[in-house]
Every structure is written in structure tokens, then in C-alpha cells.
VOPAGU-2260 file (C-alpha; in pm, 1 decimal, decimal comma):
REM VOPAGU-2260
SITE   aa  ch    i         X         Y         Z
SITE  UNK   A    0    3718,8     472,1   -3174,1
SITE  UNK   A    1    3555,5     185,3   -3057,6
SITE  UNK   A    2    3327,8     385,9   -2830,7
SITE  UNK   A    3    3255,1     592,9   -3120,4
SITE  UNK   A    4    3122,9     314,7   -3311,7
SITE  UNK   A    5    2948,4     158,3   -3047,8
SITE  UNK   A    6    2732,7     530,4   -2982,1
SITE  UNK   A    7    2681,0     530,2   -3361,2
SITE  UNK   A    8    2527,6     177,1   -3357,1
SITE  UNK   A    9    2321,1     301,2   -3061,9
SITE  UNK   A   10    2209,2     602,1   -3222,9
SITE  UNK   A   11    2112,9     411,6   -3521,7
SITE  UNK   A   12    1930,5     194,4   -3334,4
SITE  UNK   A   13    1738,7     457,8   -3181,0
SITE  UNK   A   14    1652,5     614,3   -3499,2
SITE  UNK   A   15    1525,7     263,3   -3624,1
SITE  UNK   A   16    1286,4     218,2   -3343,0
SITE  UNK   A   17    1170,7     566,7   -3331,3
SITE  UNK   A   18    1082,2     540,1   -3695,5
SITE  UNK   A   19     928,6     214,6   -3667,3
SITE  UNK   A   20     686,1     346,1   -3397,4
SITE  UNK   A   21     614,4     647,0   -3642,9
SITE  UNK   A   22     533,0     418,1   -3924,4
SITE  UNK   A   23     317,0     193,9   -3735,1
SITE  UNK   A   24       6,0     338,8   -3850,6
SITE  UNK   A   25      78,6     399,7   -4200,1
SITE  UNK   A   26    -174,1     129,1   -4347,0
SITE  UNK   A   27    -437,7     200,8   -4102,2
SITE  UNK   A   28    -422,0     568,5   -3984,2
SITE  UNK   A   29    -650,0     671,6   -4220,5
SITE  UNK   A   30    -890,9     374,2   -4170,3
SITE  UNK   A   31    -884,1     487,1   -3794,5
SITE  UNK   A   32    -990,2     851,8   -3876,4
SITE  UNK   A   33   -1269,3     746,8   -4099,9
SITE  UNK   A   34   -1391,9     517,6   -3834,5
SITE  UNK   A   35   -1354,7     781,5   -3584,3
SITE  UNK   A   36   -1530,9    1033,2   -3806,4
SITE  UNK   A   37   -1834,8     807,2   -3896,8
SITE  UNK   A   38   -1911,3     801,1   -3513,3
SITE  UNK   A   39   -1959,8    1178,7   -3537,3
SITE  UNK   A   40   -2298,4    1303,8   -3588,9
SITE  UNK   A   41   -2511,0    1614,2   -3627,3
SITE  UNK   A   42   -2369,9    1941,6   -3719,3
SITE  UNK   A   43   -1993,9    1831,9   -3762,1
SITE  UNK   A   44   -2054,5    1509,4   -3978,2
SITE  UNK   A   45   -2358,5    1708,6   -4203,1
SITE  UNK   A   46   -2159,0    2027,0   -4254,5
SITE  UNK   A   47   -1803,0    1904,7   -4336,6
SITE  UNK   A   48   -1884,2    1540,3   -4419,4
SITE  UNK   A   49   -1700,4    1206,2   -4345,0
SITE  UNK   A   50   -1442,4    1288,1   -4621,7
SITE  UNK   A   51   -1329,3    1615,5   -4465,0
SITE  UNK   A   52   -1328,2    1466,2   -4077,2
SITE  UNK   A   53   -1109,1    1158,9   -4225,2
SITE  UNK   A   54    -840,6    1397,1   -4387,9
SITE  UNK   A   55    -834,1    1636,6   -4092,6
SITE  UNK   A   56    -606,6    1418,3   -3890,4
SITE  UNK   A   57    -370,6    1408,6   -4159,4
SITE  UNK   A   58    -370,8    1770,6   -4184,5
SITE  UNK   A   59    -299,7    1839,4   -3818,7
SITE  UNK   A   60     -24,8    1585,4   -3832,0
SITE  UNK   A   61     150,3    1727,2   -4163,3
SITE  UNK   A   62     119,8    2071,7   -4025,4
SITE  UNK   A   63     271,0    2010,6   -3689,1
SITE  UNK   A   64     526,0    1802,3   -3883,2
SITE  UNK   A   65     626,9    2155,3   -4047,2
SITE  UNK   A   66     632,9    2324,2   -3698,9
SITE  UNK   A   67     852,0    2055,6   -3561,9
SITE  UNK   A   68    1088,1    2113,1   -3840,1
SITE  UNK   A   69    1054,9    2484,1   -3795,1
SITE  UNK   A   70    1081,8    2459,9   -3432,6
SITE  UNK   A   71    1349,3    2222,1   -3397,8
SITE  UNK   A   72    1658,0    2476,5   -3418,2
SITE  UNK   A   73    1509,4    2649,7   -3126,9
SITE  UNK   A   74    1451,5    2339,2   -2898,6
SITE  UNK   A   75    1797,4    2214,0   -3021,3
SITE  UNK   A   76    1946,1    2554,2   -2876,4
SITE  UNK   A   77    1752,9    2509,0   -2571,9
SITE  UNK   A   78    1863,3    2134,8   -2519,9
SITE  UNK   A   79    2205,6    2226,4   -2650,6
SITE  UNK   A   80    2306,4    1841,1   -2664,3
SITE  UNK   A   81    2217,8    1590,0   -2916,3
SITE  UNK   A   82    2132,0    1326,1   -2657,2
SITE  UNK   A   83    1892,5    1563,8   -2484,6
SITE  UNK   A   84    1726,7    1687,2   -2829,1
SITE  UNK   A   85    1659,7    1302,4   -2912,3
SITE  UNK   A   86    1514,8    1228,6   -2543,6
SITE  UNK   A   87    1286,3    1503,4   -2595,5
SITE  UNK   A   88    1170,6    1396,5   -2943,8
SITE  UNK   A   89    1128,2    1054,7   -2814,8
SITE  UNK   A   90     880,8    1171,4   -2516,2
SITE  UNK   A   91     687,8    1376,4   -2783,3
SITE  UNK   A   92     644,5    1066,9   -3023,5
SITE  UNK   A   93     528,6     848,5   -2687,6
SITE  UNK   A   94     272,1    1100,4   -2603,0
SITE  UNK   A   95     127,4    1127,1   -2966,9
SITE  UNK   A   96      86,9     753,4   -2978,1
SITE  UNK   A   97     -65,9     713,5   -2603,5
SITE  UNK   A   98    -327,8     990,2   -2706,4
SITE  UNK   A   99    -401,7     813,7   -3018,7
SITE  UNK   A  100    -444,1     482,5   -2800,0
SITE  UNK   A  101    -669,1     671,9   -2560,6
SITE  UNK   A  102    -904,4     862,3   -2842,2
SITE  UNK   A  103   -1233,5     778,6   -2765,1
SITE  UNK   A  104   -1359,8    1075,8   -2916,8
SITE  UNK   A  105   -1265,2    1196,5   -3264,4
SITE  UNK   A  106   -1127,9    1519,2   -3116,8
SITE  UNK   A  107    -862,6    1357,3   -2890,9
SITE  UNK   A  108    -740,2    1166,9   -3219,1
SITE  UNK   A  109    -670,3    1518,6   -3356,4
SITE  UNK   A  110    -451,4    1598,8   -3030,7
SITE  UNK   A  111    -262,9    1248,0   -3069,4
SITE  UNK   A  112    -192,4    1314,4   -3442,4
SITE  UNK   A  113     -55,7    1659,1   -3385,8
SITE  UNK   A  114     207,5    1526,9   -3120,4
SITE  UNK   A  115     276,7    1263,0   -3361,9
SITE  UNK   A  116     348,5    1496,4   -3637,5
SITE  UNK   A  117     565,8    1736,9   -3433,6
SITE  UNK   A  118     756,7    1471,4   -3308,5
SITE  UNK   A  119     821,0    1350,9   -3653,5
SITE  UNK   A  120     914,5    1686,5   -3750,9
SITE  UNK   A  121    1182,3    1681,1   -3496,8
SITE  UNK   A  122    1328,0    1328,1   -3536,2
SITE  UNK   A  123    1341,0    1435,5   -3938,7
SITE  UNK   A  124    1579,7    1733,8   -3868,5
SITE  UNK   A  125    1741,8    1500,6   -3568,7
SITE  UNK   A  126    1893,2    1302,7   -3839,7
SITE  UNK   A  127    2056,0    1585,9   -3989,2
SITE  UNK   A  128    2174,2    1718,6   -3657,5
SITE  UNK   A  129    2344,1    1406,6   -3558,7
SITE  UNK   A  130    2518,4    1329,9   -3885,6
SITE  UNK   A  131    2679,3    1697,3   -3868,8
SITE  UNK   A  132    2831,6    1613,2   -3538,8
SITE  UNK   A  133    3078,8    1426,9   -3770,7
SITE  UNK   A  134    3396,6    1527,5   -3912,0
SITE  UNK   A  135    3322,2    1710,3   -4252,7
SITE  UNK   A  136    3479,2    1380,9   -4431,1
SITE  UNK   A  137    3229,6    1141,3   -4211,7
SITE  UNK   A  138    2912,3    1354,0   -4252,6
SITE  UNK   A  139    2778,5    1170,1   -4546,2
SITE  UNK   A  140    2869,9     830,6   -4431,3
SITE  UNK   A  141    2681,0     922,5   -4065,6
SITE  UNK   A  142    2392,8    1061,3   -4255,1
SITE  UNK   A  143    2387,1     723,6   -4464,0
SITE  UNK   A  144    2440,4     523,6   -4171,7
SITE  UNK   A  145    2118,3     653,9   -3938,3
SITE  UNK   A  146    1902,8     719,7   -4257,2
SITE  UNK   A  147    1957,1     341,6   -4323,8
SITE  UNK   A  148    1840,4     291,9   -3980,1
SITE  UNK   A  149    1537,8     510,7   -4010,5
SITE  UNK   A  150    1426,6     343,2   -4351,8
SITE  UNK   A  151    1458,2      18,6   -4186,4
SITE  UNK   A  152    1249,7     116,1   -3896,2
SITE  UNK   A  153     987,1     270,1   -4160,4
SITE  UNK   A  154     941,2     -73,8   -4349,8
SITE  UNK   A  155     938,7    -288,4   -4010,6
SITE  UNK   A  156     649,6     -29,3   -3854,4
SITE  UNK   A  157     441,1     -61,1   -4184,2
SITE  UNK   A  158     430,8    -426,5   -4252,3
SITE  UNK   A  159     426,0    -489,9   -3859,9
SITE  UNK   A  160     138,9    -253,2   -3810,9
SITE  UNK   A  161     -77,4    -366,7   -4089,9
SITE  UNK   A  162     -49,5    -750,8   -3942,0
SITE  UNK   A  163     -96,6    -653,3   -3574,3
SITE  UNK   A  164    -416,0    -435,7   -3708,9
SITE  UNK   A  165    -558,1    -754,0   -3831,1
SITE  UNK   A  166    -610,8    -913,6   -3514,6
SITE  UNK   A  167    -615,5    -631,3   -3262,6
SITE  UNK   A  168    -775,1    -303,5   -3247,0
SITE  UNK   A  169    -645,4      -9,0   -3414,6
SITE  UNK   A  170    -634,3     177,8   -3061,3
SITE  UNK   A  171    -454,7    -126,4   -2927,7
SITE  UNK   A  172    -214,3    -107,2   -3163,3
SITE  UNK   A  173    -138,6     252,3   -3090,7
SITE  UNK   A  174    -112,7     147,4   -2692,4
SITE  UNK   A  175     138,4    -123,9   -2758,1
SITE  UNK   A  176     339,4      81,1   -2987,7
SITE  UNK   A  177     382,9     384,7   -2691,9
SITE  UNK   A  178     472,9     101,0   -2462,3
SITE  UNK   A  179     758,8     -54,2   -2692,2
SITE  UNK   A  180     893,3     309,1   -2766,8
SITE  UNK   A  181     996,3     352,9   -2369,8
SITE  UNK   A  182    1286,5     116,5   -2523,7
SITE  UNK   A  183    1440,4     387,9   -2713,5
SITE  UNK   A  184    1371,7     662,2   -2448,7
SITE  UNK   A  185    1574,9     427,0   -2211,2
SITE  UNK   A  186    1853,9     381,6   -2459,1
SITE  UNK   A  187    1877,3     762,2   -2475,3
SITE  UNK   A  188    1860,1     786,6   -2097,0
SITE  UNK   A  189    2194,9     580,9   -2095,4
SITE  UNK   A  190    2362,9     823,1   -2283,0
SITE  UNK   A  191    2519,9    1135,8   -2098,1
SITE  UNK   A  192    2476,7    1468,0   -2262,8
SITE  UNK   A  193    2844,4    1500,5   -2439,1
SITE  UNK   A  194    2777,4    1623,2   -2825,6
SITE  UNK   A  195    2681,9    1979,0   -2872,7
SITE  UNK   A  196    2477,3    2058,1   -3185,3
SITE  UNK   A  197    2570,6    2276,0   -3472,2
SITE  UNK   A  198    2222,6    2442,9   -3525,2
SITE  UNK   A  199    2170,9    2679,5   -3805,1
SITE  UNK   A  200    1965,8    2990,6   -3826,6
SITE  UNK   A  201    1600,3    3003,2   -3978,2
SITE  UNK   A  202    1685,4    3327,5   -4133,0
SITE  UNK   A  203    1923,7    3137,6   -4370,1
SITE  UNK   A  204    1673,5    2932,2   -4495,9
SITE  UNK   A  205    1437,4    3291,5   -4574,6
SITE  UNK   A  206    1779,0    3399,8   -4746,6
SITE  UNK   A  207    1751,4    3112,3   -4998,9
SITE  UNK   A  208    1392,9    3149,3   -5091,2
SITE  UNK   A  209    1472,1    3495,4   -5223,0
SITE  UNK   A  210    1609,6    3310,6   -5507,6
SITE  UNK   A  211    1357,5    3352,1   -5793,6
SITE  UNK   A  212    1451,9    3016,6   -5933,3
SITE  UNK   A  213    1408,1    2868,1   -5584,6
SITE  UNK   A  214    1060,1    3003,4   -5530,1
SITE  UNK   A  215     937,3    2883,0   -5897,1
SITE  UNK   A  216    1087,1    2531,8   -5853,5
SITE  UNK   A  217     914,1    2506,1   -5473,8
SITE  UNK   A  218     568,2    2623,9   -5578,0
SITE  UNK   A  219     539,6    2460,5   -5945,3
SITE  UNK   A  220     752,1    2174,6   -5871,4
SITE  UNK   A  221     833,8    2073,5   -5522,1
SITE  UNK   A  222     501,2    2148,1   -5352,4
SITE  UNK   A  223     283,9    1968,4   -5630,9
SITE  UNK   A  224     502,8    1669,4   -5618,4
SITE  UNK   A  225     476,9    1641,5   -5237,9
SITE  UNK   A  226     129,8    1696,2   -5216,7
SITE  UNK   A  227      89,6    1367,1   -5411,2
SITE  UNK   A  228     151,0    1189,0   -5066,5
SITE  UNK   A  229    -233,0    1239,0   -5017,1
SITE  UNK   A  230    -234,4     934,4   -5301,4
SITE  UNK   A  231     -45,1     701,3   -5088,3
SITE  UNK   A  232    -127,7     811,3   -4705,3
SITE  UNK   A  233    -497,9     863,8   -4789,6
SITE  UNK   A  234    -656,1     749,3   -5124,9
SITE  UNK   A  235    -465,8     426,2   -5140,3
SITE  UNK   A  236    -559,3     286,0   -4759,3
SITE  UNK   A  237    -924,2     391,3   -4811,9
SITE  UNK   A  238    -963,3     244,5   -5149,7
SITE  UNK   A  239    -795,3     -85,8   -5053,2
SITE  UNK   A  240   -1040,0    -134,9   -4780,7
SITE  UNK   A  241   -1335,7     -50,8   -4986,1
SITE  UNK   A  242   -1215,5    -312,6   -5263,6
SITE  UNK   A  243   -1244,8    -544,5   -4964,5
SITE  UNK   A  244    -864,4    -601,6   -4837,5
SITE  UNK   A  245    -699,6    -576,0   -4501,0
SITE  UNK   A  246    -449,0    -344,4   -4345,7
SITE  UNK   A  247    -146,0    -612,4   -4386,1
SITE  UNK   A  248    -266,2    -575,7   -4776,4
SITE  UNK   A  249    -225,0    -199,5   -4758,5
SITE  UNK   A  250     105,0    -212,0   -4558,5
SITE  UNK   A  251     258,6    -457,0   -4826,2
SITE  UNK   A  252     174,6    -227,4   -5092,4
SITE  UNK   A  253     296,0      81,4   -4913,3
SITE  UNK   A  254     634,8    -128,7   -4825,4
SITE  UNK   A  255     665,1    -259,7   -5161,4
SITE  UNK   A  256     688,7     108,8   -5317,3
SITE  UNK   A  257     913,5     190,3   -5024,4
SITE  UNK   A  258    1173,3     -89,8   -5095,6
SITE  UNK   A  259    1138,2      -9,1   -5459,2
SITE  UNK   A  260    1240,1     345,8   -5391,9
SITE  UNK   A  261    1532,9     233,5   -5183,1
SITE  UNK   A  262    1699,6     -44,3   -5379,2
SITE  UNK   A  263    1682,4     109,0   -5721,2
SITE  UNK   A  264    1783,6     422,1   -5609,4
SITE  UNK   A  265    2163,2     400,1   -5692,6
SITE  UNK   A  266    2100,5     194,3   -6029,9
SITE  UNK   A  267    1821,7     430,8   -6151,1
SITE  UNK   A  268    1965,2     747,9   -6034,7
SITE  UNK   A  269    2297,5     667,3   -6237,4
SITE  UNK   A  270    2103,3     539,4   -6523,8
SITE  UNK   A  271    1865,2     840,8   -6573,3
SITE  UNK   A  272    2125,5    1125,4   -6470,7
SITE  UNK   A  273    2356,4     964,8   -6721,2
SITE  UNK   A  274    2108,0     917,8   -7029,1
SITE  UNK   A  275    1930,5    1240,4   -6961,5
SITE  UNK   A  276    1999,5    1618,4   -6904,2
SITE  UNK   A  277    1889,4    1765,7   -6598,1
SITE  UNK   A  278    1554,4    1912,7   -6719,3
SITE  UNK   A  279    1435,6    1599,1   -6882,3
SITE  UNK   A  280    1530,4    1410,8   -6566,7
SITE  UNK   A  281    1293,9    1655,7   -6391,7
SITE  UNK   A  282    1036,6    1628,6   -6685,9
SITE  UNK   A  283    1049,6    1224,9   -6669,2
SITE  UNK   A  284     987,3    1232,2   -6283,7
SITE  UNK   A  285     673,8    1471,1   -6279,8
SITE  UNK   A  286     523,2    1255,9   -6578,9
SITE  UNK   A  287     571,1     916,0   -6398,1
SITE  UNK   A  288     381,6    1075,5   -6100,4
SITE  UNK   A  289     101,1    1222,7   -6325,9
SITE  UNK   A  290      47,2     966,7   -6551,6
SITE  UNK   A  291      13,2     660,1   -6325,2
SITE  UNK   A  292    -216,5     856,6   -6074,9
SITE  UNK   A  293    -425,8     958,7   -6398,1
SITE  UNK   A  294    -448,4     596,2   -6524,6
SITE  UNK   A  295    -582,7     492,0   -6192,6
SITE  UNK   A  296    -820,0     756,7   -6161,2
SITE  UNK   A  297    -973,6     656,3   -6503,4
SITE  UNK   A  298    -983,6     288,8   -6406,8
SITE  UNK   A  299    -972,5     251,8   -6013,9
SITE  UNK   A  300    -938,5     -93,4   -5938,1
SITE  UNK   A  301    -701,4    -319,7   -5749,3
SITE  UNK   A  302    -476,3    -416,1   -6048,4
SITE  UNK   A  303    -433,3     -93,8   -6196,6
SITE  UNK   A  304    -327,6      35,8   -5825,0
SITE  UNK   A  305     -78,0    -224,5   -5794,3
SITE  UNK   A  306      96,7     -92,8   -6110,1
SITE  UNK   A  307      68,0     263,5   -6025,9
SITE  UNK   A  308     248,5     192,3   -5694,6
SITE  UNK   A  309     531,0      34,1   -5878,9
SITE  UNK   A  310     545,5     313,4   -6094,9
SITE  UNK   A  311     565,4     569,5   -5795,6
SITE  UNK   A  312     837,1     340,2   -5607,2
SITE  UNK   A  313    1052,9     343,4   -5970,4
SITE  UNK   A  314     994,6     731,3   -5994,6
SITE  UNK   A  315    1097,2     804,3   -5635,2
SITE  UNK   A  316    1385,8     617,1   -5686,2
SITE  UNK   A  317    1571,3     856,5   -5915,5
SITE  UNK   A  318    1316,5    1119,7   -5873,3
SITE  UNK   A  319    1371,8    1233,5   -5520,2
SITE  UNK   A  320    1759,9    1244,5   -5587,0
SITE  UNK   A  321    1742,7    1411,0   -5910,4
SITE  UNK   A  322    1484,7    1704,1   -5757,2
SITE  UNK   A  323    1725,7    1737,8   -5445,8
SITE  UNK   A  324    1998,1    1812,0   -5676,9
SITE  UNK   A  325    1814,2    2027,1   -5910,5
SITE  UNK   A  326    1680,3    2245,1   -5609,4
SITE  UNK   A  327    2064,2    2253,2   -5426,0
SITE  UNK   A  328    2205,8    2337,4   -5776,4
SITE  UNK   A  329    1964,7    2611,2   -5858,2
SITE  UNK   A  330    2141,2    2859,7   -5607,9
SITE  UNK   A  331    2419,6    2935,8   -5898,4
SITE  UNK   A  332    2608,7    3194,2   -5783,2
SITE  UNK   A  333    2414,4    3301,2   -5484,4
SITE  UNK   A  334    2618,3    3307,3   -5115,7
SITE  UNK   A  335    2459,2    3050,0   -4911,9
SITE  UNK   A  336    2590,3    2705,7   -4875,9
SITE  UNK   A  337    2437,0    2373,0   -5034,0
SITE  UNK   A  338    2347,1    2274,6   -4688,5
SITE  UNK   A  339    2133,5    2579,7   -4628,0
SITE  UNK   A  340    1953,8    2505,2   -4987,9
SITE  UNK   A  341    1909,0    2131,6   -4873,6
SITE  UNK   A  342    1729,6    2242,1   -4565,3
SITE  UNK   A  343    1513,4    2493,2   -4763,3
SITE  UNK   A  344    1412,1    2205,1   -4977,0
SITE  UNK   A  345    1321,9    1973,4   -4671,2
SITE  UNK   A  346    1120,8    2264,9   -4575,3
SITE  UNK   A  347     949,2    2321,6   -4876,5
SITE  UNK   A  348     875,8    1972,9   -4941,3
SITE  UNK   A  349     705,3    1963,2   -4580,2
SITE  UNK   A  350     490,8    2248,5   -4694,9
SITE  UNK   A  351     372,7    2024,4   -5022,0
SITE  UNK   A  352     293,8    1746,8   -4742,4
SITE  UNK   A  353      87,4    1991,4   -4546,1
SITE  UNK   A  354    -145,8    2098,1   -4867,8
SITE  UNK   A  355    -190,7    1715,7   -4930,4
SITE  UNK   A  356    -493,8    1705,4   -4700,1
SITE  UNK   A  357    -635,2    2030,6   -4842,8
SITE  UNK   A  358    -626,6    1833,4   -5202,3
SITE  UNK   A  359    -825,8    1571,8   -5034,6
SITE  UNK   A  360   -1085,6    1810,2   -4853,6
SITE  UNK   A  361   -1145,5    2001,8   -5212,1
SITE  UNK   A  362   -1197,4    1645,8   -5400,5
SITE  UNK   A  363   -1121,3    1307,8   -5325,5
SITE  UNK   A  364   -1033,5    1216,0   -5685,7
SITE  UNK   A  365    -676,3    1163,2   -5773,4
SITE  UNK   A  366    -704,4    1275,6   -6120,0
SITE  UNK   A  367    -665,2    1633,4   -5943,4
SITE  UNK   A  368    -302,4    1551,7   -5831,0
SITE  UNK   A  369    -228,2    1457,8   -6180,7
SITE  UNK   A  370    -358,6    1788,5   -6292,7
SITE  UNK   A  371    -162,1    1969,6   -6018,8
SITE  UNK   A  372     194,8    1811,8   -6118,2
SITE  UNK   A  373     145,2    1859,3   -6500,5
SITE  UNK   A  374       8,9    2220,9   -6464,2
SITE  UNK   A  375     288,0    2290,8   -6214,5
SITE  UNK   A  376     528,7    2139,8   -6489,8
SITE  UNK   A  377     418,8    2367,7   -6756,8
SITE  UNK   A  378     422,0    2688,8   -6553,7
SITE  UNK   A  379     796,4    2569,9   -6442,7
SITE  UNK   A  380     922,8    2535,4   -6816,0
SITE  UNK   A  381     730,2    2855,4   -6904,5
SITE  UNK   A  382     926,6    3042,6   -6627,0
SITE  UNK   A  383    1232,9    2895,2   -6708,7
SITE  UNK   A  384    1198,2    2972,5   -7093,9
SITE  UNK   A  385    1132,0    3352,3   -7008,4
SITE  UNK   A  386    1438,2    3377,1   -6762,8
SITE  UNK   A  387    1643,1    3217,6   -7041,8
SITE  UNK   A  388    1541,4    3457,8   -7295,7
SITE  UNK   A  389    1593,1    3745,4   -7051,6
SITE  UNK   A  390    1959,9    3599,9   -6986,2
SITE  UNK   A  391    2007,7    3601,5   -7361,2
SITE  UNK   A  392    1874,1    3978,0   -7382,8
SITE  UNK   A  393    2118,0    4068,1   -7094,8
SITE  UNK   A  394    2394,2    3915,6   -7312,5
């Protein structure tokens, strides 16, 4: 038992350090991309514009994150043991940071962002693989334990990255982080291959997505909401910088939103689920995203941005839990398991994040994100009404 506790603490520390590294550039990744895009001249900058070139690294990162999620099962089968899988993931993340730090040309930055995203996808699923090594009654506790380590690492990386970028170049912060990430790799090197992973089949996810309600929920709700990551990861850093504030202020805003989400989660989830039926919970979540982003689009100044970030943090504190529950429960009498539905939800949320840069390339105006969320909500409510009517006719 003591050995198990030590191993759990070790792997929690590994996830903390890895997500620290993955989040180090949260406040300045977009600023660095814009800086690199502005160095381009001629055909590329003229045809696509700095706006498109600034969003492109985010697209590469999110696409590769999705591929990391998709290919995690194959890599897990090849590596077989959680220790080997984690070592592989750690090397990918280090390469991403190293390439970013050495990206003296814009196109090399895209390669670094790709490695970063792929490593992020592997670690994102790696948390689940690790949790399911435990006995069934301990799975939730293990998941919560390693997730809390990942969240702590994300918070630390966001704020420390912003502080370091105030005195060092962005490139140097990436290089220092690459060197720092050797530490979790060394921790993993000391761990022998002992624990075989339980790997599900990708076709199980496809089986989930044959459920019409799941498809509607994915297209109309999950994807539009997760496309709003374009607001926090792209629009907020650029606007705050344009307002004349440093990356430290950007990191404080992002960290504040994350802390609100984490620490209000239990209270807000309990309150909202107790007071409102499931349908109204989902509507409230969507409106708490659409309304403040629309408000910011109208006024676009720092005080309104702060209010917007606070509301988004509160919305995420209950909304992400509500959305997960609605997605899983939508299976109704289908044969697949709750865990399979959960993996499908994680997959569709990453699809939404992949589409986030596309919304930026089409238009950098945040109002379109609000329109996307409200439009998706209306279509989902119409779909639900039609399904309910058909159900009554069948009776």
C-alpha cells in the first residue's frame, strides 16, 4: 500500500510538471505567433494577412492535439505499459518546447506547435489511462488526484510563464521550459514498466456517434462552446497586449478564470443542478457564454473584458460538468458504456477546439462566437422538440 501511495504521488508530480510545461506559454503563445507572422513579407503575409498567420500555429496545435487523442490508443498498445507511454509523451512535449525555442523562422514555429499539441493530446488521455489502472472503486479517486495535479501545473505554468516573459524573450522561456521538462522524464525513467494499460477501441467512439441525439448535441452544443476557446487563447492575449498590458496581466486573467472554474465547481454545480432541470442548465450555460462575449464585442475595453472572464469562469464551474452529464446521459438505452460516451465527449470537445482557429481566420470579431453558440442552442432546442413530438406520435 505504501508503495502504491508513493507511485501515485510520483505520477501526480509528473502530470503537474508536464502540464506546467504545456501551459507555460498560455499568456504569450499568440503574441509570439503574431510577432513571428509580422516578420514575414511578400506573398504569404500579403495573401493571408497577419491575422491568419497568427491563428495558424493555434490551428496546428489543436489539430495535432486531436490526433494525439485519436492515436493515443495505438501508441498505448505499442508501449503497453503506462510508464512507457508517459515517457514517450514526455519526449514529444520536450521536442515541442525545444523546436519552439529554436524557431527563428515562422514555419519552424508551426512544427513546434504541432509537437506541443500532439503531446498535449497524449497526456490528456494519459490521465484517463492511469486512472483506469486502479480498481473500479478507486478509479474516480485516482482520476481526481492526478487531475488536481494537472490543474495545479496548469495554474503554475500560466502565471510563471507570464512573469518570465516580462524579463526574458519568448524563445528563451520555451528553451528554459524544455530543459526543465527533463525532470519529469527522469522521474519516469526511474519507474520500471509494471502496469499494463486498458485500451479501448476507437470503433467504440464511432458507435456512440451513431446516436442521433449525440450527433445533434455534438454539432449544435459541444463544438460551438469549445470553439469559444478562440476567445481566451487568441483574442484575450492579443487584445490585452493591444490595451498596453504585459503578458503577466494576461496570465493573471487566464489564471483567475481557471481558479473560478475549479473552486466554484462543487458549489455551483450542486446549486444549478438542484434548482434547474437539465434542459435549463444547458441553456443557462450557453447564455452565460454568449452574453458576456457579445457584451465585450460591443464595448471592447479592459474593464468589460475582466467582467467577461469572471462570468466565463463561473459558467465553466458548473457548465462543463452539466454538459458532460447531458452528453453521457443522452445514450439512454444504447448498449455502449458511460465511459465510452465520456471518451466520445472528450473527442468532440477537441473537434470544437480545432475549429476555434477557423473562426478567427474567418473573422477576429468575438460577436461571431456568441452567434455560433446561440445559433447552435436554437437548432438543438428545435431538434429536441421534433424528437419529442415524434416520440409522442409513436406512443
